[in-house]
CHARMM-style PDB file with segment names, atoms N, HN, CA, C and O in Angstrom:
ATOM      1  N   MET     1     -29.691 -10.577   9.650  1.00  0.00      PROA
ATOM      2  CA  MET     1     -30.304  -9.416   9.753  1.00  0.00      PROA
ATOM      3  C   MET     1     -31.262  -9.187   8.374  1.00  0.00      PROA
ATOM      4  O   MET     1     -30.862  -9.518   7.258  1.00  0.00      PROA
ATOM      5  N   PRO     2     -32.416  -8.650   8.587  1.00  0.00      PROA
ATOM      6  CA  PRO     2     -33.405  -8.713   7.112  1.00  0.00      PROA
ATOM      7  C   PRO     2     -32.876  -7.437   6.301  1.00  0.00      PROA
ATOM      8  O   PRO     2     -32.310  -6.543   6.930  1.00  0.00      PROA
ATOM      9  N   HSD     3     -33.030  -7.349   5.081  1.00  0.00      PROA
ATOM     10  HN  HSD     3     -33.491  -8.075   4.570  1.00  0.00      PROA
ATOM     11  CA  HSD     3     -32.992  -6.454   4.442  1.00  0.00      PROA
ATOM     12  C   HSD     3     -33.681  -5.124   4.714  1.00  0.00      PROA
ATOM     13  O   HSD     3     -34.902  -5.117   4.563  1.00  0.00      PROA
ATOM     14  N   SER     4     -33.161  -4.146   5.041  1.00  0.00      PROA
ATOM     15  HN  SER     4     -32.169  -4.152   5.163  1.00  0.00      PROA
ATOM     16  CA  SER     4     -33.468  -2.794   5.626  1.00  0.00      PROA
ATOM     17  C   SER     4     -32.864  -1.762   5.482  1.00  0.00      PROA
ATOM     18  O   SER     4     -31.668  -2.051   5.452  1.00  0.00      PROA
ATOM     19  N   PRO     5     -33.064  -0.278   5.330  1.00  0.00      PROA
ATOM     20  CA  PRO     5     -32.285   1.096   5.356  1.00  0.00      PROA
ATOM     21  C   PRO     5     -31.224   0.757   6.193  1.00  0.00      PROA
ATOM     22  O   PRO     5     -30.048   0.814   5.833  1.00  0.00      PROA
ATOM     23  N   GLN     6     -31.634   0.370   7.408  1.00  0.00      PROA
ATOM     24  HN  GLN     6     -32.589   0.324   7.701  1.00  0.00      PROA
ATOM     25  CA  GLN     6     -30.675   0.399   8.640  1.00  0.00      PROA
ATOM     26  C   GLN     6     -29.797  -0.673   8.182  1.00  0.00      PROA
ATOM     27  O   GLN     6     -28.634  -0.282   8.277  1.00  0.00      PROA
ATOM     28  N   LYS     7     -29.871  -1.913   7.705  1.00  0.00      PROA
ATOM     29  HN  LYS     7     -30.816  -2.231   7.628  1.00  0.00      PROA
ATOM     30  CA  LYS     7     -28.583  -2.617   7.189  1.00  0.00      PROA
ATOM     31  C   LYS     7     -28.169  -2.230   6.052  1.00  0.00      PROA
ATOM     32  O   LYS     7     -27.212  -2.889   5.646  1.00  0.00      PROA
ATOM     33  N   GLU     8     -28.566  -1.302   5.287  1.00  0.00      PROA
ATOM     34  HN  GLU     8     -29.343  -0.767   5.617  1.00  0.00      PROA
ATOM     35  CA  GLU     8     -27.689  -0.761   4.127  1.00  0.00      PROA
ATOM     36  C   GLU     8     -26.841   0.305   4.659  1.00  0.00      PROA
ATOM     37  O   GLU     8     -25.799   0.591   4.070  1.00  0.00      PROA
ATOM     38  N   LYS     9     -27.203   0.927   5.739  1.00  0.00      PROA
ATOM     39  HN  LYS     9     -28.050   0.695   6.217  1.00  0.00      PROA
ATOM     40  CA  LYS     9     -26.342   2.118   6.543  1.00  0.00      PROA
ATOM     41  C   LYS     9     -25.367   1.509   6.917  1.00  0.00      PROA
ATOM     42  O   LYS     9     -24.270   2.003   6.661  1.00  0.00      PROA
ATOM     43  N   ILE    10     -25.452  -0.052   7.811  1.00  0.00      PROA
ATOM     44  HN  ILE    10     -26.344  -0.454   8.020  1.00  0.00      PROA
ATOM     45  CA  ILE    10     -24.170  -0.625   8.292  1.00  0.00      PROA
ATOM     46  C   ILE    10     -23.402  -1.041   7.184  1.00  0.00      PROA
ATOM     47  O   ILE    10     -22.226  -0.696   7.072  1.00  0.00      PROA
ATOM     48  N   LEU    11     -23.997  -1.784   6.321  1.00  0.00      PROA
ATOM     49  HN  LEU    11     -24.953  -2.064   6.411  1.00  0.00      PROA
ATOM     50  CA  LEU    11     -22.686  -2.200   5.398  1.00  0.00      PROA
ATOM     51  C   LEU    11     -22.154  -1.266   4.755  1.00  0.00      PROA
ATOM     52  O   LEU    11     -21.040  -1.529   4.304  1.00  0.00      PROA
ATOM     53  N   GLY    12     -22.756   0.227   4.454  1.00  0.00      PROA
ATOM     54  HN  GLY    12     -23.661   0.441   4.821  1.00  0.00      PROA
ATOM     55  CA  GLY    12     -21.697   1.243   3.724  1.00  0.00      PROA
ATOM     56  C   GLY    12     -20.979   1.818   4.780  1.00  0.00      PROA
ATOM     57  O   GLY    12     -19.959   2.447   4.497  1.00  0.00      PROA
ATOM     58  N   GLU    13     -21.401   1.693   6.169  1.00  0.00      PROA
ATOM     59  HN  GLU    13     -22.230   1.183   6.398  1.00  0.00      PROA
ATOM     60  CA  GLU    13     -20.040   2.147   7.008  1.00  0.00      PROA
ATOM     61  C   GLU    13     -19.262   0.840   7.439  1.00  0.00      PROA
ATOM     62  O   GLU    13     -18.373   1.055   8.263  1.00  0.00      PROA
ATOM     63  N   LEU    14     -19.416  -0.398   7.065  1.00  0.00      PROA
ATOM     64  HN  LEU    14     -20.138  -0.573   6.396  1.00  0.00      PROA
ATOM     65  CA  LEU    14     -18.526  -1.431   7.146  1.00  0.00      PROA
ATOM     66  C   LEU    14     -17.573  -1.414   6.415  1.00  0.00      PROA
ATOM     67  O   LEU    14     -16.434  -1.765   6.722  1.00  0.00      PROA
ATOM     68  N   THR    15     -18.066  -0.858   5.007  1.00  0.00      PROA
ATOM     69  HN  THR    15     -18.991  -0.572   4.758  1.00  0.00      PROA
ATOM     70  CA  THR    15     -17.014  -0.976   4.113  1.00  0.00      PROA
ATOM     71  C   THR    15     -15.950  -0.101   4.195  1.00  0.00      PROA
ATOM     72  O   THR    15     -14.839  -0.248   3.687  1.00  0.00      PROA
ATOM     73  N   ALA    16     -16.407   0.940   4.952  1.00  0.00      PROA
ATOM     74  HN  ALA    16     -17.310   1.060   5.365  1.00  0.00      PROA
ATOM     75  CA  ALA    16     -15.088   2.085   5.285  1.00  0.00      PROA
ATOM     76  C   ALA    16     -14.334   1.541   6.098  1.00  0.00      PROA
ATOM     77  O   ALA    16     -13.109   1.647   6.036  1.00  0.00      PROA
ATOM     78  N   THR    17     -14.968   0.867   6.997  1.00  0.00      PROA
ATOM     79  HN  THR    17     -15.963   0.782   7.047  1.00  0.00      PROA
ATOM     80  CA  THR    17     -14.384   0.555   8.210  1.00  0.00      PROA
ATOM     81  C   THR    17     -13.178  -0.181   7.902  1.00  0.00      PROA
ATOM     82  O   THR    17     -12.034   0.023   8.311  1.00  0.00      PROA
ATOM     83  N   LEU    18     -13.628  -1.097   7.090  1.00  0.00      PROA
ATOM     84  HN  LEU    18     -14.557  -1.262   6.758  1.00  0.00      PROA
ATOM     85  CA  LEU    18     -12.587  -2.410   6.306  1.00  0.00      PROA
ATOM     86  C   LEU    18     -11.517  -1.876   5.400  1.00  0.00      PROA
ATOM     87  O   LEU    18     -10.362  -2.281   5.265  1.00  0.00      PROA
ATOM     88  N   LYS    19     -12.159  -0.850   4.784  1.00  0.00      PROA
ATOM     89  HN  LYS    19     -13.098  -0.522   4.894  1.00  0.00      PROA
ATOM     90  CA  LYS    19     -10.986  -0.208   3.897  1.00  0.00      PROA
ATOM     91  C   LYS    19      -9.814   0.552   4.645  1.00  0.00      PROA
ATOM     92  O   LYS    19      -8.671   0.540   4.189  1.00  0.00      PROA
ATOM     93  N   GLY    20     -10.157   1.230   5.842  1.00  0.00      PROA
ATOM     94  HN  GLY    20     -11.086   1.240   6.213  1.00  0.00      PROA
ATOM     95  CA  GLY    20      -9.179   1.713   7.076  1.00  0.00      PROA
ATOM     96  C   GLY    20      -8.405   0.436   7.073  1.00  0.00      PROA
ATOM     97  O   GLY    20      -7.384   0.302   6.397  1.00  0.00      PROA
ATOM     98  N   CYS    21      -8.929  -0.554   7.877  1.00  0.00      PROA
ATOM     99  HN  CYS    21      -9.758  -0.445   8.426  1.00  0.00      PROA
ATOM    100  CA  CYS    21      -8.073  -1.935   8.368  1.00  0.00      PROA
ATOM    101  C   CYS    21      -7.158  -2.111   7.142  1.00  0.00      PROA
ATOM    102  O   CYS    21      -5.938  -2.108   7.305  1.00  0.00      PROA
ATOM    103  N   MET    22      -7.679  -2.259   5.969  1.00  0.00      PROA
ATOM    104  HN  MET    22      -8.670  -2.261   5.836  1.00  0.00      PROA
ATOM    105  CA  MET    22      -6.719  -2.478   4.735  1.00  0.00      PROA
ATOM    106  C   MET    22      -5.738  -1.703   4.638  1.00  0.00      PROA
ATOM    107  O   MET    22      -4.635  -2.143   4.313  1.00  0.00      PROA
ATOM    108  N   MET    23      -5.915  -0.599   4.859  1.00  0.00      PROA
ATOM    109  HN  MET    23      -6.811  -0.241   5.123  1.00  0.00      PROA
ATOM    110  CA  MET    23      -4.954   0.920   4.759  1.00  0.00      PROA
ATOM    111  C   MET    23      -3.375   0.541   6.034  1.00  0.00      PROA
ATOM    112  O   MET    23      -2.152   0.496   5.896  1.00  0.00      PROA
ATOM    113  N   ASN    24      -4.515   0.313   7.385  1.00  0.00      PROA
ATOM    114  HN  ASN    24      -5.508   0.349   7.497  1.00  0.00      PROA
ATOM    115  CA  ASN    24      -3.449   0.079   8.241  1.00  0.00      PROA
ATOM    116  C   ASN    24      -2.595  -0.957   8.189  1.00  0.00      PROA
ATOM    117  O   ASN    24      -1.392  -0.758   8.363  1.00  0.00      PROA
ATOM    118  N   SER    25      -3.208  -2.498   7.884  1.00  0.00      PROA
ATOM    119  HN  SER    25      -4.184  -2.659   7.742  1.00  0.00      PROA
ATOM    120  CA  SER    25      -2.468  -3.326   7.611  1.00  0.00      PROA
ATOM    121  C   SER    25      -1.359  -3.502   6.434  1.00  0.00      PROA
ATOM    122  O   SER    25      -0.418  -4.283   6.575  1.00  0.00      PROA
ATOM    123  N   GLY    26      -1.499  -2.893   5.527  1.00  0.00      PROA
ATOM    124  HN  GLY    26      -2.263  -2.258   5.412  1.00  0.00      PROA
ATOM    125  CA  GLY    26      -0.754  -2.910   4.371  1.00  0.00      PROA
ATOM    126  C   GLY    26      -0.893  -4.092   3.043  1.00  0.00      PROA
ATOM    127  O   GLY    26      -0.302  -4.364   1.998  1.00  0.00      PROA
ATOM    128  N   THR    27      -1.967  -4.529   3.767  1.00  0.00      PROA
ATOM    129  HN  THR    27      -2.447  -4.308   4.616  1.00  0.00      PROA
ATOM    130  CA  THR    27      -2.116  -6.432   2.723  1.00  0.00      PROA
ATOM    131  C   THR    27      -2.967  -5.984   1.511  1.00  0.00      PROA
ATOM    132  O   THR    27      -2.768  -6.624   0.478  1.00  0.00      PROA
ATOM    133  N   LEU    28      -3.987  -4.876   1.463  1.00  0.00      PROA
ATOM    134  HN  LEU    28      -4.149  -4.356   2.302  1.00  0.00      PROA
ATOM    135  CA  LEU    28      -4.942  -4.681   0.254  1.00  0.00      PROA
ATOM    136  C   LEU    28      -5.409  -3.415  -0.152  1.00  0.00      PROA
ATOM    137  O   LEU    28      -5.708  -2.559   0.681  1.00  0.00      PROA
ATOM    138  N   MET    29      -5.473  -3.278  -1.046  1.00  0.00      PROA
ATOM    139  HN  MET    29      -5.230  -3.974  -1.722  1.00  0.00      PROA
ATOM    140  CA  MET    29      -5.796  -1.614  -1.611  1.00  0.00      PROA
ATOM    141  C   MET    29      -7.092  -1.977  -2.595  1.00  0.00      PROA
ATOM    142  O   MET    29      -6.819  -2.356  -3.734  1.00  0.00      PROA
ATOM    143  N   ILE    30      -8.389  -1.885  -2.229  1.00  0.00      PROA
ATOM    144  HN  ILE    30      -8.611  -1.577  -1.304  1.00  0.00      PROA
ATOM    145  CA  ILE    30      -9.661  -2.160  -2.883  1.00  0.00      PROA
ATOM    146  C   ILE    30     -10.391  -0.662  -2.995  1.00  0.00      PROA
ATOM    147  O   ILE    30     -10.245  -0.060  -1.931  1.00  0.00      PROA
ATOM    148  N   GLY    31     -10.869  -0.169  -3.631  1.00  0.00      PROA
ATOM    149  HN  GLY    31     -10.988  -0.659  -4.495  1.00  0.00      PROA
ATOM    150  CA  GLY    31     -11.544   0.910  -3.641  1.00  0.00      PROA
ATOM    151  C   GLY    31     -13.046   0.650  -3.523  1.00  0.00      PROA
ATOM    152  O   GLY    31     -13.442  -0.442  -3.931  1.00  0.00      PROA
ATOM    153  N   TYR    32     -13.926   1.504  -3.022  1.00  0.00      PROA
ATOM    154  HN  TYR    32     -13.604   2.391  -2.691  1.00  0.00      PROA
ATOM    155  CA  TYR    32     -15.030   1.334  -2.793  1.00  0.00      PROA
ATOM    156  C   TYR    32     -15.848   2.461  -2.955  1.00  0.00      PROA
ATOM    157  O   TYR    32     -15.371   3.541  -2.607  1.00  0.00      PROA
ATOM    158  N   GLN    33     -17.321   2.418  -3.549  1.00  0.00      PROA
ATOM    159  HN  GLN    33     -17.709   1.541  -3.832  1.00  0.00      PROA
ATOM    160  CA  GLN    33     -18.018   3.568  -3.676  1.00  0.00      PROA
ATOM    161  C   GLN    33     -19.501   2.869  -3.766  1.00  0.00      PROA
ATOM    162  O   GLN    33     -19.677   1.672  -3.993  1.00  0.00      PROA
ATOM    163  N   PRO    34     -20.673   3.970  -3.518  1.00  0.00      PROA
ATOM    164  CA  PRO    34     -22.148   4.023  -3.862  1.00  0.00      PROA
ATOM    165  C   PRO    34     -22.267   3.480  -5.018  1.00  0.00      PROA
ATOM    166  O   PRO    34     -21.288   3.227  -5.720  1.00  0.00      PROA
ATOM    167  N   GLN    35     -23.534   3.221  -5.377  1.00  0.00      PROA
ATOM    168  HN  GLN    35     -24.330   3.426  -4.807  1.00  0.00      PROA
ATOM    169  CA  GLN    35     -24.087   3.402  -6.795  1.00  0.00      PROA
ATOM    170  C   GLN    35     -25.208   3.668  -6.595  1.00  0.00      PROA
ATOM    171  O   GLN    35     -25.784   2.912  -5.814  1.00  0.00      PROA
ATOM    172  N   GLY    36     -25.861   4.606  -7.073  1.00  0.00      PROA
ATOM    173  HN  GLY    36     -25.393   5.221  -7.708  1.00  0.00      PROA
ATOM    174  CA  GLY    36     -27.284   5.130  -6.826  1.00  0.00      PROA
ATOM    175  C   GLY    36     -27.839   5.336  -5.537  1.00  0.00      PROA
ATOM    176  O   GLY    36     -27.472   6.294  -4.857  1.00  0.00      PROA
ATOM    177  N   THR    37     -28.936   4.290  -5.021  1.00  0.00      PROA
ATOM    178  HN  THR    37     -29.234   3.511  -5.574  1.00  0.00      PROA
ATOM    179  CA  THR    37     -29.233   4.169  -4.024  1.00  0.00      PROA
ATOM    180  C   THR    37     -28.288   3.033  -3.126  1.00  0.00      PROA
ATOM    181  O   THR    37     -28.192   3.190  -1.909  1.00  0.00      PROA
ATOM    182  N   LEU    38     -27.700   2.049  -3.710  1.00  0.00      PROA
ATOM    183  HN  LEU    38     -27.778   1.922  -4.699  1.00  0.00      PROA
ATOM    184  CA  LEU    38     -26.864   1.318  -3.237  1.00  0.00      PROA
ATOM    185  C   LEU    38     -25.900   1.801  -1.885  1.00  0.00      PROA
ATOM    186  O   LEU    38     -25.548   2.980  -1.836  1.00  0.00      PROA
ATOM    187  N   PRO    39     -25.545   0.984  -0.947  1.00  0.00      PROA
ATOM    188  CA  PRO    39     -24.721   1.519  -0.166  1.00  0.00      PROA
ATOM    189  C   PRO    39     -23.203   1.191  -0.588  1.00  0.00      PROA
ATOM    190  O   PRO    39     -23.082   0.475  -1.582  1.00  0.00      PROA
ATOM    191  N   ASN    40     -21.979   1.652   0.080  1.00  0.00      PROA
ATOM    192  HN  ASN    40     -22.077   2.234   0.887  1.00  0.00      PROA
ATOM    193  CA  ASN    40     -20.902   1.344  -0.399  1.00  0.00      PROA
ATOM    194  C   ASN    40     -20.800  -0.100  -0.655  1.00  0.00      PROA
ATOM    195  O   ASN    40     -21.469  -0.991  -0.133  1.00  0.00      PROA
ATOM    196  N   PHE    41     -19.804  -0.211  -1.594  1.00  0.00      PROA
ATOM    197  HN  PHE    41     -19.260   0.513  -2.018  1.00  0.00      PROA
ATOM    198  CA  PHE    41     -19.344  -1.699  -1.927  1.00  0.00      PROA
ATOM    199  C   PHE    41     -17.995  -1.563  -2.459  1.00  0.00      PROA
ATOM    200  O   PHE    41     -17.564  -0.586  -3.071  1.00  0.00      PROA
ATOM    201  N   PHE    42     -17.414  -2.551  -2.191  1.00  0.00      PROA
ATOM    202  HN  PHE    42     -17.763  -3.345  -1.694  1.00  0.00      PROA
ATOM    203  CA  PHE    42     -15.775  -2.884  -3.002  1.00  0.00      PROA
ATOM    204  C   PHE    42     -16.094  -3.081  -4.341  1.00  0.00      PROA
ATOM    205  O   PHE    42     -17.153  -3.572  -4.733  1.00  0.00      PROA
ATOM    206  N   LEU    43     -14.984  -2.618  -5.191  1.00  0.00      PROA
ATOM    207  HN  LEU    43     -14.124  -2.219  -4.873  1.00  0.00      PROA
ATOM    208  CA  LEU    43     -14.784  -2.203  -6.596  1.00  0.00      PROA
ATOM    209  C   LEU    43     -13.383  -3.162  -6.797  1.00  0.00      PROA
ATOM    210  O   LEU    43     -12.237  -2.715  -6.841  1.00  0.00      PROA
ATOM    211  N   GLU    44     -13.746  -4.480  -6.897  1.00  0.00      PROA
ATOM    212  HN  GLU    44     -14.677  -4.843  -6.861  1.00  0.00      PROA
ATOM    213  CA  GLU    44     -12.367  -5.206  -7.108  1.00  0.00      PROA
ATOM    214  C   GLU    44     -12.645  -5.312  -8.861  1.00  0.00      PROA
ATOM    215  O   GLU    44     -13.680  -5.536  -9.490  1.00  0.00      PROA
ATOM    216  N   ALA    45     -11.206  -5.039  -9.320  1.00  0.00      PROA
ATOM    217  HN  ALA    45     -10.366  -4.857  -8.810  1.00  0.00      PROA
ATOM    218  CA  ALA    45     -11.002  -4.826 -10.944  1.00  0.00      PROA
ATOM    219  C   ALA    45      -9.673  -5.619 -11.364  1.00  0.00      PROA
ATOM    220  O   ALA    45      -8.916  -5.097 -12.182  1.00  0.00      PROA
ATOM    221  N   SER    46      -9.410  -6.752 -10.867  1.00  0.00      PROA
ATOM    222  HN  SER    46     -10.025  -7.176 -10.202  1.00  0.00      PROA
ATOM    223  CA  SER    46      -8.150  -7.508 -11.197  1.00  0.00      PROA
ATOM    224  C   SER    46      -8.595  -8.471 -12.009  1.00  0.00      PROA
ATOM    225  O   SER    46      -7.803  -9.316 -12.427  1.00  0.00      PROA
ATOM    226  N   TYR    47     -10.063  -8.499 -12.396  1.00  0.00      PROA
ATOM    227  HN  TYR    47     -10.706  -7.813 -12.057  1.00  0.00      PROA
ATOM    228  CA  TYR    47     -10.564  -9.555 -13.381  1.00  0.00      PROA
ATOM    229  C   TYR    47      -9.870  -9.993 -14.416  1.00  0.00      PROA
ATOM    230  O   TYR    47      -9.448 -11.115 -14.696  1.00  0.00      PROA
ATOM    231  N   PRO    48      -9.788  -8.752 -15.063  1.00  0.00      PROA
ATOM    232  CA  PRO    48      -8.952  -8.189 -16.469  1.00  0.00      PROA
ATOM    233  C   PRO    48      -7.582  -8.705 -16.626  1.00  0.00      PROA
ATOM    234  O   PRO    48      -7.145  -9.065 -17.719  1.00  0.00      PROA
ATOM    235  N   ASN    49      -6.910  -8.742 -15.541  1.00  0.00      PROA
ATOM    236  HN  ASN    49      -7.264  -8.450 -14.653  1.00  0.00      PROA
ATOM    237  CA  ASN    49      -5.645  -9.187 -15.403  1.00  0.00      PROA
ATOM    238  C   ASN    49      -5.007 -10.354 -15.426  1.00  0.00      PROA
ATOM    239  O   ASN    49      -4.667 -10.899 -14.375  1.00  0.00      PROA
ATOM    240  N   ALA    50      -4.757 -10.902 -16.663  1.00  0.00      PROA
ATOM    241  HN  ALA    50      -5.033 -10.459 -17.516  1.00  0.00      PROA
ATOM    242  CA  ALA    50      -4.193 -12.260 -16.863  1.00  0.00      PROA
ATOM    243  C   ALA    50      -3.143 -12.784 -15.848  1.00  0.00      PROA
ATOM    244  O   ALA    50      -2.990 -13.989 -15.647  1.00  0.00      PROA
ATOM    245  N   ALA    51      -2.300 -11.647 -15.108  1.00  0.00      PROA
ATOM    246  HN  ALA    51      -2.424 -10.668 -15.272  1.00  0.00      PROA
ATOM    247  CA  ALA    51      -1.438 -12.159 -14.127  1.00  0.00      PROA
ATOM    248  C   ALA    51      -2.452 -12.487 -12.643  1.00  0.00      PROA
ATOM    249  O   ALA    51      -1.861 -12.926 -11.656  1.00  0.00      PROA
ATOM    250  N   VAL    52      -3.563 -12.311 -12.589  1.00  0.00      PROA
ATOM    251  HN  VAL    52      -4.043 -11.954 -13.390  1.00  0.00      PROA
ATOM    252  CA  VAL    52      -4.179 -12.643 -11.025  1.00  0.00      PROA
ATOM    253  C   VAL    52      -4.643 -14.124 -11.354  1.00  0.00      PROA
ATOM    254  O   VAL    52      -5.356 -14.594 -12.241  1.00  0.00      PROA
ATOM    255  N   GLN    53      -3.942 -14.678 -10.270  1.00  0.00      PROA
ATOM    256  HN  GLN    53      -3.362 -14.296  -9.550  1.00  0.00      PROA
ATOM    257  CA  GLN    53      -4.315 -16.302  -9.995  1.00  0.00      PROA
ATOM    258  C   GLN    53      -5.328 -16.545  -9.169  1.00  0.00      PROA
ATOM    259  O   GLN    53      -5.758 -15.579  -8.539  1.00  0.00      PROA
ATOM    260  N   GLU    54      -5.861 -17.673  -8.994  1.00  0.00      PROA
ATOM    261  HN  GLU    54      -5.512 -18.458  -9.506  1.00  0.00      PROA
ATOM    262  CA  GLU    54      -7.090 -18.088  -8.298  1.00  0.00      PROA
ATOM    263  C   GLU    54      -6.656 -17.905  -6.568  1.00  0.00      PROA
ATOM    264  O   GLU    54      -7.354 -17.731  -5.569  1.00  0.00      PROA
ATOM    265  N   SER    55      -5.254 -18.027  -6.758  1.00  0.00      PROA
ATOM    266  HN  SER    55      -4.687 -18.168  -7.569  1.00  0.00      PROA
ATOM    267  CA  SER    55      -4.760 -17.885  -4.976  1.00  0.00      PROA
ATOM    268  C   SER    55      -4.750 -16.253  -4.703  1.00  0.00      PROA
ATOM    269  O   SER    55      -4.989 -15.963  -3.531  1.00  0.00      PROA
ATOM    270  N   ASP    56      -4.548 -15.311  -5.462  1.00  0.00      PROA
ATOM    271  HN  ASP    56      -4.354 -15.547  -6.414  1.00  0.00      PROA
ATOM    272  CA  ASP    56      -4.865 -13.705  -5.357  1.00  0.00      PROA
ATOM    273  C   ASP    56      -6.235 -13.642  -4.965  1.00  0.00      PROA
ATOM    274  O   ASP    56      -6.551 -12.899  -4.036  1.00  0.00      PROA
ATOM    275  N   VAL    57      -7.143 -14.377  -5.597  1.00  0.00      PROA
ATOM    276  HN  VAL    57      -6.887 -14.981  -6.352  1.00  0.00      PROA
ATOM    277  CA  VAL    57      -8.459 -14.054  -5.421  1.00  0.00      PROA
ATOM    278  C   VAL    57      -8.897 -14.726  -3.636  1.00  0.00      PROA
ATOM    279  O   VAL    57      -9.569 -14.110  -2.809  1.00  0.00      PROA
ATOM    280  N   ASP    58      -8.387 -15.865  -3.483  1.00  0.00      PROA
ATOM    281  HN  ASP    58      -7.842 -16.365  -4.156  1.00  0.00      PROA
ATOM    282  CA  ASP    58      -8.361 -16.500  -2.446  1.00  0.00      PROA
ATOM    283  C   ASP    58      -8.018 -15.869  -1.324  1.00  0.00      PROA
ATOM    284  O   ASP    58      -8.756 -15.773  -0.344  1.00  0.00      PROA
ATOM    285  N   PHE    59      -6.437 -15.228  -1.446  1.00  0.00      PROA
ATOM    286  HN  PHE    59      -5.837 -15.306  -2.243  1.00  0.00      PROA
ATOM    287  CA  PHE    59      -6.042 -14.265  -0.259  1.00  0.00      PROA
ATOM    288  C   PHE    59      -6.932 -12.831  -0.148  1.00  0.00      PROA
ATOM    289  O   PHE    59      -6.873 -12.046   0.798  1.00  0.00      PROA
ATOM    290  N   MET    60      -7.599 -12.720  -1.108  1.00  0.00      PROA
ATOM    291  HN  MET    60      -7.647 -13.358  -1.876  1.00  0.00      PROA
ATOM    292  CA  MET    60      -7.951 -11.297  -0.809  1.00  0.00      PROA
ATOM    293  C   MET    60      -9.415 -11.605   0.179  1.00  0.00      PROA
ATOM    294  O   MET    60      -9.729 -10.888   1.129  1.00  0.00      PROA
ATOM    295  N   LEU    61     -10.097 -12.655  -0.217  1.00  0.00      PROA
ATOM    296  HN  LEU    61      -9.842 -13.238  -0.989  1.00  0.00      PROA
ATOM    297  CA  LEU    61     -11.362 -12.948   0.428  1.00  0.00      PROA
ATOM    298  C   LEU    61     -10.952 -13.421   1.708  1.00  0.00      PROA
ATOM    299  O   LEU    61     -11.753 -13.131   2.596  1.00  0.00      PROA
ATOM    300  N   ASP    62     -10.039 -14.003   2.040  1.00  0.00      PROA
ATOM    301  HN  ASP    62      -9.389 -14.238   1.318  1.00  0.00      PROA
ATOM    302  CA  ASP    62      -9.367 -14.652   3.261  1.00  0.00      PROA
ATOM    303  C   ASP    62      -9.137 -13.388   4.320  1.00  0.00      PROA
ATOM    304  O   ASP    62      -9.556 -13.295   5.474  1.00  0.00      PROA
ATOM    305  N   GLU    63      -8.282 -12.386   3.506  1.00  0.00      PROA
ATOM    306  HN  GLU    63      -7.941 -12.462   2.569  1.00  0.00      PROA
ATOM    307  CA  GLU    63      -8.166 -11.082   4.139  1.00  0.00      PROA
ATOM    308  C   GLU    63      -9.140 -10.285   4.703  1.00  0.00      PROA
ATOM    309  O   GLU    63      -9.115  -9.811   5.839  1.00  0.00      PROA
ATOM    310  N   LEU    64     -10.267 -10.114   3.604  1.00  0.00      PROA
ATOM    311  HN  LEU    64     -10.286 -10.498   2.681  1.00  0.00      PROA
ATOM    312  CA  LEU    64     -11.484  -9.562   4.100  1.00  0.00      PROA
ATOM    313  C   LEU    64     -12.193 -10.030   5.181  1.00  0.00      PROA
ATOM    314  O   LEU    64     -12.749  -9.424   6.097  1.00  0.00      PROA
ATOM    315  N   ASP    65     -12.064 -11.465   4.881  1.00  0.00      PROA
ATOM    316  HN  ASP    65     -11.612 -11.957   4.138  1.00  0.00      PROA
ATOM    317  CA  ASP    65     -12.934 -12.266   6.318  1.00  0.00      PROA
ATOM    318  C   ASP    65     -12.060 -11.691   7.556  1.00  0.00      PROA
ATOM    319  O   ASP    65     -12.518 -11.027   8.486  1.00  0.00      PROA
ATOM    320  N   ARG    66     -10.813 -12.051   7.393  1.00  0.00      PROA
ATOM    321  HN  ARG    66     -10.441 -12.590   6.638  1.00  0.00      PROA
ATOM    322  CA  ARG    66      -9.740 -11.382   8.620  1.00  0.00      PROA
ATOM    323  C   ARG    66     -10.198 -10.537   9.433  1.00  0.00      PROA
ATOM    324  O   ARG    66     -10.467 -10.511  10.634  1.00  0.00      PROA
ATOM    325  N   LEU    67     -10.264  -9.506   8.137  1.00  0.00      PROA
ATOM    326  HN  LEU    67     -10.046  -9.528   7.162  1.00  0.00      PROA
ATOM    327  CA  LEU    67     -10.045  -7.713   8.986  1.00  0.00      PROA
ATOM    328  C   LEU    67     -11.522  -7.911   9.505  1.00  0.00      PROA
ATOM    329  O   LEU    67     -11.784  -7.594  10.665  1.00  0.00      PROA
ATOM    330  N   GLY    68     -12.379  -8.367   8.771  1.00  0.00      PROA
ATOM    331  HN  GLY    68     -12.167  -8.625   7.829  1.00  0.00      PROA
ATOM    332  CA  GLY    68     -14.040  -8.144   9.630  1.00  0.00      PROA
ATOM    333  C   GLY    68     -13.895  -8.676  10.847  1.00  0.00      PROA
ATOM    334  O   GLY    68     -14.090  -8.043  11.885  1.00  0.00      PROA
ATOM    335  N   GLN    69     -13.607  -9.654  10.800  1.00  0.00      PROA
ATOM    336  HN  GLN    69     -13.448 -10.168   9.957  1.00  0.00      PROA
ATOM    337  CA  GLN    69     -13.500 -10.625  12.369  1.00  0.00      PROA
ATOM    338  C   GLN    69     -12.924  -9.645  13.214  1.00  0.00      PROA
ATOM    339  O   GLN    69     -13.483  -9.443  14.292  1.00  0.00      PROA
ATOM    340  N   ASN    70     -11.822  -8.944  12.900  1.00  0.00      PROA
ATOM    341  HN  ASN    70     -11.368  -9.107  12.025  1.00  0.00      PROA
ATOM    342  CA  ASN    70     -11.361  -7.955  13.636  1.00  0.00      PROA
ATOM    343  C   ASN    70     -11.669  -6.753  14.114  1.00  0.00      PROA
ATOM    344  O   ASN    70     -11.339  -6.178  15.152  1.00  0.00      PROA
ATOM    345  N   SER    71     -12.380  -6.434  13.173  1.00  0.00      PROA
ATOM    346  HN  SER    71     -12.648  -6.900  12.330  1.00  0.00      PROA
ATOM    347  CA  SER    71     -13.157  -5.037  13.454  1.00  0.00      PROA
ATOM    348  C   SER    71     -14.383  -4.852  14.253  1.00  0.00      PROA
ATOM    349  OT1 SER    71     -14.870  -3.729  14.385  1.00  0.00      PROA
TER     350      SER     71
END
């Protein structure tokens, strides 16, 4: 889909939908917010945490993909 205001609206709504799926499944807890004129986006803040492993990031991305496929 080409970039457009409609695409930004869809992305902003999808972010909220995925957040609801995360909460219902109990697998992830990631916040989101818009920034300026940009649509909602996820704020993943585990980078500065030394305990976060590559497998944790892989799980997060896989889970977002899984939840998105089922939404």
